[in-house]
N, C-alpha and C positions, 0 to 999 in steps of 0.2 A: 652325507648324513652327519649331523652335528650331535655328538653325544655329550651329556652332562652327568658328572658323577658328584654326588653331594656327600661330604663327610661331616657328620654331626656328632660332637662330643657328647658324652653321657650326662654331663652336668647342664641341665636346662631348667629354666624357671617355668616355661610354658612350652607347648607343643606347636611347632610350625609345620605346615604342610607345603611341601615344595613339589612342583611338577615340571617336567621337561617335555616339550612338544617337538616332534621330528618334522622338519620341513624339507621339501625337495629343493636342493640348491641349484642344480643344473643337470643336464643330461650326462655330464661327466661325473664320475665318482670323486668325491672330495676326500682328501686324506683325513683319517680319523684323528681327532684331537681329544684331549682329556683335561678338564678344568676342575679343580677342587675348591669348594666354597666352605669355609669354616665359620660356624656360628658359635658364639660364646655368650654366656649369661651367668647370672648369680642368683642363688636361692636366698633372696633377702627376706622372704616371708614364708619360710618352710616350717610347717608345724612339726615339732619334734618332741619325742619322749626319749631322753638320753639316759644312758647308764653310767654317767660320770658327773663330777661336780666337786664343789668344795666340801670337804668332810672334816672340818674342825682342825684338830691337832695334826691330822695326817696330810693336810693341804689339799690340792686338787688331784683327785685320783679317779681311775676307772673302777666300775663296780667289781670287775674280776680281780682287782688288786687289793680289795678290802674284805674283811669277813662279815659284810653286811649286804643286804639287798637294797640297792640304791636306784631310784628313778627320779628324773628331773623333768618337769613339764615347763617348756620354754615360753617366752613372752609371745611368740607367734601363735602358739596354741591359745593363750589367753586372749590375744587380739582377735583371732578368728572366731572363738567360741562366744566372746562377749559375756562372760559370767557376771552375775550380780554380786556374788559373794565368793569367798575362798572355798566354801563347801562345794560349789558347782564345779570348780576346777578339780577338786579331789574326787568327784564322781567318776573321773576318767581312770582312777586307780582301782584295780580289782580287789585290793586288800583292804579298802577303806569304805565304811558306811557312814554317812553323815546324818545326824539327827539333831534335836534341839535339847537344851537343858530344860528341866521342869520349871515352868512358870516364867521363863525368860526367852528372849529372842536369840540368845547366843548359841552358836553351833558347837556340837560335840562330835568328835571324829572317833569312830570305833575301828581300831587297827588290829586285825587278827584277834578280834573278840575282846580287846582291852580298850578302855576309854582313853582318849586324849582330849583334855579340856582346851577350849580356845585360849585360855590364859597360859597354857603350856606350849603354845606354838612358838618356835624360835624365829628371830629376825636377825639375819646376817650372823648366825651362830650364837646369839645372845638371847637369854630368856628375860621376860618382864618388859620387853620393848614393844611387842606387837599389841595393837589395840585389842581391848577385851570384846568378847561376844561376837562381833562381826568385823570382817576385814574386806576392804575394797581391793580386789586383785590387780587393778590396773597399775598399781605402784611398783610391781615387782617384775624382775627379769626372769625369775625362775622360782618354781615351787618344788622343793625337794622332799621326797618321801624316803625315809630309811626304816626298813623293817628289822626288827630284832632289838636286843638289848644294846642300845647305842649311846648310853650315858658317858662312855669313855670319850666320845668325840667332842661333844659340846657341854658336858656336864649333865646332871640329873635335873629333870623338870621340877621347878619349885613347888608346883601344886601336887606332886606325887602321882600324877597320871603319866601316860606315855609308856607303859610297860611293854606294850606290843610293838612300839616303834615311835618315830618322831617325825615332825614336819618342820622344815626350815625354809624361810622366805629370804630371797636375795634381792637387794635393791638394784634398780636400773643404773647403768653408767654409760658414758659415751664410748661405745666400741667403734663407731664410725660417724661421719657427718650425715645428718638425717633431719628432715622435716616431714612430719606425718600428721595429717588431720583425719579423724575418723568420726563418722556419724552412724549411730546404731538405731535400729527399729525393732522392737520386740513385739509390740501390738499397737493398736490405735490409741492406746493410753499409756504407753511406756516408751520413752525415747532416751537416747544417750549421745554423748559427744566427747571427743578427746583430742588433745593436741600434744605432740611429742617432738621435742627439738633437741638435737645433740650436735656438738661441735668439738673438734680437737684442735689444739693450738700448740705453738712452740716450734722450734727448729726441727725437731724429730717427732712432733705430735705427742710430747710427753704430758701436756695438760689436756684435760677433758672436762666439759661441762654438759650436763643433761638436765632438762627441765620438762616435766610432763604433768598434765592435769586432765581430769576427767569429771564429767557430771552426768548423772542419770536420775530420772524420777518418773513415777507413774505407778499404776496398778499392775500387779503381777497375775499369774495364772489362777491363784486362789481368790475367790470372790471377795471384793472390798478390801483386800490387803494392799497397802501402799508402801512402796520403798522409795527412798531417795538417798543419794550419796554424792558427795563432792570431795575430791581428793587432789592434792597438789604435792609433787615431790621434786626435789632438786639434789643433784650430786655433782661435786667437784672432785676430780681425782688427778693424781700425779703418778706417772709411771716412767722411770728413767733407770734402766739397767736393773741393779739389784734392789733399788729403793722404790717402794710403792706406798702411797697414802690415799685415803678416800674419806670425804665428809659427805654424809647423806642426811637430809632433813626432810620431813614429811608432815603434811597436815591432812586430816580426814574428819569429815562431819557426816554422820549418817542419821537417818530418821526412819522408823518403821511404826506404822499405826495399824491397829486391828489385825495384827498378825495371828495366824492360826497356831495355838499352843500345842505342846505335847500333852497327851492324855494319859493319866494313870489308870490302869485297869487291874482287875483281880486275876483269878485263875482261869476264868472263861473269857475267851476273846470274842468280842461282838462282831456283827456284820460290818464289813469295811464300808465306810461312807464314800460318796463320790469324791474324785480326786480334787475337784475345785470347791468342795464344801468348806465353809468357814464357820466354825462353832466358837469363835472368839467373842469378846465383848468389844463394842465399838469404841470404848474409852481406853482400851489398852494402847500404850504408847511408849516408845523408847527413843531417846535422842542421845547420841554420843559425840563428843568432840575430843580429838586426840592430836597432840604434837609429839612426834617421836623421831629418833634418828640415831646414827652411830658415827664414830670416828675410828679409823683403823690405820695402823702403820705396819709395814712388812719390810724385812730386809733379808736378802738371801746371803747366807754365810758360805754356802756351797751348793752343789747341784741337789743334794739331799738333806740340807739343813737350812732352817729359816728361823729368824726371830720375828715375833709379831706381838702387837698389843692392840686391844680393841676395847672401846668403852661405848656405852649407849645410855639413853635416857628417854623417858616418856612422861608427858603430863596429860592426863585424861580427865574427862568429866562425863558423868552419866546422869540423865534424868529419865525415870521410867515409872510407869504405872502398869503393873503386870496383872494378867488374868490366868488362872489355872483351873483345870477341870479334873475331877475324879469320878470315874464311872462306877455307879452302884449296882445297876441291874443291866446286864448285857442283853436281856430279852426285850425289855421295854425301852432301854436307852436312858433311863433315869440317871441323873448325875448331879453332883454338887459342884458349884463354882465358887472361887474365892479370888479376891484381888488384893494387891498391896502396892 
């Protein structure tokens, strides 16, 4: 009788089913033998929500080592979910509710009951760099959510919002060699595609280059609402012992037309309309174009001391024709509309 024993380590990217079949060898009993087969794999596309990350002046820390509630949604989650905007990523967070600003297409995030304007979302620890109103999430390696009064970490939000917490976006960089092409299908009228390339160079892999781009366009779940986004990002980084440096540059162009606006209501809440109903104006339109990026340098003085400097810039342009609605009578549905 031939016996096979399979030893499988806990770290597996997919599940393999192994079977062993017993065969009669001969009329004489064969000596028992044992063979061990080891299977190894890597979790290169594991969706994660981690409790650690870069927290400004404190460096890279785990949530249990800082007096804040920290969660980070990694790029595998963004890749697998294929979100259209940053708000769709933050829908995974139980402390955040995403809504729209009045009369605009920009997202507003309500954290623990307090508003966080899209203008006050941080990028690589800096404010004023992230594109206004809407953000293409394909450009980022991590979306961090910090609950609580966290102005000590990255400074106070310039717009005055973010009392209940903050959101920080981290750019992609070359952690390993990779070539990845992605095709997305949301419906018969909404498609997307992306290309992501990363390489490390040098005698010890101290240089890294990563370039990624994405494109999506088409109608969404709301009737006649059209979204399109085109984004390209590139990062060059250097990591050699105590010295680290990184340059990140991004381009984003978004367009939304006939988007369903936020509705202002009085003290009486009307009957909720259908989820796909669109009460917008067909001439409502917003187009944004942004160039933005950061440059950072870090040097480790000791295991628990580091010098760092970081600068960033953004050049943005917006063209929009907005429509807004104010409900007058919840019983009849009478409302007034305005545009600008």
